[in-house]
VOPAGU-2260 file (C-alpha; in pm, 1 decimal, decimal comma):
REM VOPAGU-2260
SITE   aa  ch    i         X         Y         Z
SITE  MET   A    0    -284,0    2604,9   -1077,0
SITE  ASN   A    1      -8,1    2304,9   -1032,3
SITE  THR   A    2     -51,4    2038,6    -764,0
SITE  THR   A    3     235,1    1873,3    -579,5
SITE  LEU   A    4     205,8    1489,7    -535,9
SITE  ILE   A    5     456,0    1255,1    -379,0
SITE  CYS   A    6     469,2     951,8    -620,6
SITE  GLN   A    7     665,6     697,1    -442,0
SITE  GLN   A    8     617,5     513,2    -107,3
SITE  PHE   A    9     899,9     579,9     150,1
SITE  TYR   A   10     964,8     198,5     201,3
SITE  LEU   A   11     951,4     -61,6     -77,6
SITE  TRP   A   12     884,6    -424,4     -29,4
SITE  ASP   A   13    1034,2    -725,4    -237,8
SITE  ARG   A   14     983,4   -1000,6      33,6
SITE  SER   A   15    1365,1   -1021,8      95,6
SITE  ASN   A   16    1449,7    -626,1     144,0
SITE  ILE   A   17    1311,1    -307,0     303,6
SITE  SER   A   18    1478,9     -32,0     155,8
SITE  GLN   A   19    1453,5     330,2     180,1
SITE  GLU   A   20    1403,5     540,5    -124,7
SITE  MET   A   21    1433,9     887,7    -221,6
SITE  VAL   A   22    1098,7    1065,7    -247,7
SITE  THR   A   23    1065,9    1218,7    -599,9
SITE  ILE   A   24     834,7    1524,3    -587,3
SITE  ILE   A   25     614,8    1565,1    -906,4
SITE  GLU   A   26     438,6    1859,7   -1026,5
SITE  ILE   A   27      99,4    1783,0   -1183,2
SITE  ASP   A   28    -186,5    2016,3   -1324,2
SITE  GLU   A   29    -556,1    2042,4   -1289,9
SITE  VAL   A   30    -599,4    1817,0   -1594,0
SITE  ASP   A   31    -361,3    1562,6   -1469,8
SITE  ASN   A   32    -509,7    1594,0   -1129,2
SITE  LYS   A   33    -865,6    1530,6   -1258,7
SITE  ILE   A   34    -716,2    1237,6   -1475,6
SITE  LEU   A   35    -597,4    1056,8   -1156,6
SITE  SER   A   36    -911,2    1123,1    -988,0
SITE  ILE   A   37   -1116,8     936,9   -1241,1
SITE  LEU   A   38    -894,8     653,3   -1251,1
SITE  ILE   A   39    -843,1     608,6    -872,2
SITE  ARG   A   40   -1237,5     573,9    -876,5
SITE  ASP   A   41   -1229,8     341,6   -1184,9
SITE  ALA   A   42    -887,0     232,5   -1333,3
SITE  ARG   A   43   -1076,4      73,6   -1614,8
SITE  ALA   A   44   -1231,9     401,4   -1735,1
SITE  ARG   A   45   -1251,8     439,1   -2109,7
SITE  LEU   A   46    -993,9     687,8   -2270,1
SITE  LYS   A   47   -1278,4     834,9   -2443,4
SITE  ASP   A   48   -1505,2     909,7   -2129,6
SITE  ILE   A   49   -1206,6    1009,8   -1931,7
SITE  ALA   A   50   -1139,6    1262,2   -2236,2
SITE  LYS   A   51   -1482,8    1388,2   -2228,5
SITE  ASP   A   52   -1487,9    1470,9   -1860,7
SITE  CYS   A   53   -1147,6    1665,4   -1921,8
SITE  GLY   A   54   -1275,7    1837,6   -2230,5
SITE  MET   A   55    -987,4    1703,0   -2448,9
SITE  SER   A   56    -911,4    1442,6   -2711,8
SITE  SER   A   57    -846,5    1081,0   -2620,5
SITE  VAL   A   58    -522,3    1093,6   -2765,6
SITE  SER   A   59    -428,6    1382,6   -2517,3
SITE  VAL   A   60    -532,6    1197,3   -2205,1
SITE  LEU   A   61    -352,4     895,6   -2339,9
SITE  LYS   A   62     -38,8    1091,1   -2385,3
SITE  ARG   A   63    -114,1    1225,6   -2017,8
SITE  ILE   A   64    -163,0     889,5   -1877,5
SITE  LYS   A   65     180,6     742,7   -2031,5
SITE  ARG   A   66     391,2    1062,9   -1897,6
SITE  LEU   A   67     199,0    1010,8   -1537,9
SITE  LYS   A   68     321,7     615,8   -1581,2
SITE  THR   A   69     668,0     729,5   -1705,0
SITE  LEU   A   70     722,2     982,0   -1402,8
SITE  GLY   A   71     619,3     679,2   -1161,5
SITE  VAL   A   72     280,3     841,4   -1055,1
SITE  ILE   A   73     121,1     580,3   -1198,7
SITE  THR   A   74     232,7     237,5   -1141,7
SITE  GLY   A   75     -63,0      19,8   -1242,3
SITE  ALA   A   76    -410,6     -86,6   -1150,7
SITE  THR   A   77    -458,0    -338,5    -840,7
SITE  LEU   A   78    -741,5    -591,1    -803,4
SITE  PHE   A   79    -845,4    -587,9    -417,5
SITE  PRO   A   80   -1019,1    -931,6    -362,3
SITE  ARG   A   81   -1261,3    -987,4     -88,0
SITE  LEU   A   82   -1046,4   -1219,6     100,4
SITE  GLU   A   83   -1307,8   -1313,0     362,9
SITE  LEU   A   84   -1482,0   -1493,9      94,1
SITE  LEU   A   85   -1160,4   -1694,6      55,5
SITE  GLY   A   86   -1161,1   -1799,5     407,7
SITE  PHE   A   87    -941,5   -1546,0     557,5
SITE  GLU   A   88   -1106,7   -1470,6     871,0
SITE  ILE   A   89    -890,4   -1275,9    1061,9
SITE  VAL   A   90    -696,5    -945,3     984,0
SITE  ALA   A   91    -426,1    -835,8    1179,4
SITE  THR   A   92    -165,9    -585,3    1256,5
SITE  ILE   A   93     161,3    -710,9    1416,6
SITE  GLY   A   94     361,9    -467,2    1567,7
SITE  ILE   A   95     724,3    -580,5    1661,1
SITE  GLU   A   96    1011,3    -435,1    1878,6
SITE  ALA   A   97    1333,1    -592,6    1791,1
SITE  ASP   A   98    1714,0    -543,5    1762,1
SITE  ALA   A   99    1741,4    -838,9    1529,8
SITE  ASN   A  100    1757,9    -830,0    1173,3
SITE  GLU   A  101    1446,8    -675,6    1029,4
SITE  ASN   A  102    1473,6    -857,4     700,0
SITE  GLN   A  103    1472,9   -1206,5     892,8
SITE  ILE   A  104    1154,6   -1111,5    1050,0
SITE  ILE   A  105     963,2   -1001,2     767,5
SITE  LYS   A  106    1069,0   -1280,4     576,9
SITE  PHE   A  107     932,4   -1549,8     852,4
SITE  ILE   A  108     620,8   -1371,6     855,0
SITE  GLY   A  109     598,3   -1355,0     477,3
SITE  GLU   A  110     630,7   -1728,8     469,7
SITE  HIS   A  111     398,4   -1816,5     731,4
SITE  THR   A  112     104,8   -1569,4     665,6
SITE  ASP   A  113     -48,2   -1387,8     393,2
SITE  LEU   A  114     160,3   -1071,8     429,7
SITE  ILE   A  115      -6,9    -781,0     304,5
SITE  GLU   A  116     191,5    -479,8     390,2
SITE  PRO   A  117     543,1    -487,9     598,0
SITE  SER   A  118     676,8    -173,5     679,1
SITE  ALA   A  119     953,8     -24,8     893,1
SITE  SER   A  120     820,3     181,0    1132,0
SITE  ILE   A  121     874,6     522,9    1340,2
SITE  GLY   A  122     718,5     532,7    1672,7
SITE  GLU   A  123     645,3     234,7    1917,3
SITE  TYR   A  124     731,2     -60,2    1703,8
SITE  ASP   A  125    1060,8    -103,5    1464,9
SITE  LEU   A  126     830,4    -309,4    1213,1
SITE  THR   A  127     458,8    -319,7    1147,3
SITE  ALA   A  128     302,7    -577,7     927,1
SITE  LEU   A  129     -41,4    -626,3     809,2
SITE  VAL   A  130    -163,3    -998,9     786,6
SITE  TYR   A  131    -425,7   -1187,4     668,0
SITE  VAL   A  132    -491,7   -1568,9     829,7
SITE  LYS   A  133    -747,8   -1836,8     808,0
SITE  ASN   A  134    -789,6   -1821,5    1209,0
SITE  ILE   A  135    -705,3   -1715,4    1536,1
SITE  TYR   A  136    -498,0   -2040,3    1637,6
SITE  TYR   A  137    -282,4   -2004,8    1341,9
SITE  LEU   A  138    -216,0   -1608,5    1383,4
SITE  GLU   A  139    -126,9   -1703,5    1774,6
SITE  LYS   A  140     111,0   -1988,3    1615,5
SITE  VAL   A  141     295,4   -1740,2    1412,9
SITE  VAL   A  142     332,2   -1460,4    1691,1
SITE  SER   A  143     452,9   -1718,2    1923,0
SITE  LYS   A  144     727,7   -1813,4    1644,0
SITE  VAL   A  145     788,0   -1441,9    1612,9
SITE  ARG   A  146     853,9   -1399,8    1983,5
SITE  LYS   A  147    1102,5   -1669,6    1980,5
SITE  ILE   A  148    1335,3   -1480,5    1706,4
SITE  PHE   A  149    1667,7   -1402,4    1847,8
SITE  GLY   A  150    1667,9   -1024,5    1912,6
SITE  VAL   A  151    1280,2    -950,9    1933,6
SITE  ARG   A  152    1192,0    -774,6    2254,3
SITE  LYS   A  153     818,7    -713,2    2196,9
SITE  VAL   A  154     528,4    -824,1    1958,4
SITE  THR   A  155     195,2    -647,4    1989,2
SITE  VAL   A  156    -118,1    -808,3    1780,6
SITE  ASN   A  157    -414,0    -609,9    1700,0
SITE  VAL   A  158    -684,9    -809,5    1526,9
SITE  TRP   A  159    -898,0    -556,9    1341,6
SITE  SER   A  160   -1283,9    -608,8    1395,4
SITE  GLY   A  161   -1379,5    -515,9    1048,5
SITE  LYS   A  162   -1221,4    -583,9     701,4
SITE  PRO   A  163    -992,6    -318,9     576,1
SITE  HIS   A  164   -1155,5    -117,8     282,1
SITE  MET   A  165    -886,7      76,9     104,2
SITE  VAL   A  166   -1088,7     406,4     -40,1
SITE  PHE   A  167    -832,0     602,7    -256,1
SITE  GLU   A  168   -1109,1     811,0    -397,8
SITE  ASN   A  169   -1120,7     994,7     -91,7
SITE  ILE   A  170    -755,8    1109,6    -135,3
SITE  ASP   A  171    -761,0    1492,2    -207,0
SITE  LEU   A  172    -466,7    1559,8    -439,7
SITE  GLN   A  173    -492,1    1900,4    -388,5
SITE  PRO   A  174    -264,4    2036,0    -131,2
SITE  LYS   A  175    -388,2    2196,5     194,7
SITE  VAL   A  176    -268,3    2541,2     183,9
């Protein structure tokens, strides 16, 4: 049985440009699904352990991982530091309605905060940004400056009461039928 997996994000960010990309649909089988699930839980899992769980050789697992990287399904392993231990007390989402150049707004936010995820949005806001800042005073200062950018109609800030935890192990790669 094959599984369909969307392997690219709709919007890509390079700190100077938001661009819309075509989404490529990749077919994966149950073994690829199992390998991905193991790597999502622990990107540093040993090949021999993955191979044992999948009932195949380490060489076969390595070939599948290389193929998934070539296809763009696997893009790398990411470290998620505990930013609160480094003094980042505030996590906030900034929603922006704007007629202005979106790249200019995101560039400004990126230069003045620790911007985690900027995205063009569909819905109430034209742009949404997930940011970390050292304190609420600094966040208010940045938001005040964003409000003054020509073409910005409205800025809404949501301060998170807890820290975001990206728990990718909960993602079910099997499609819901």
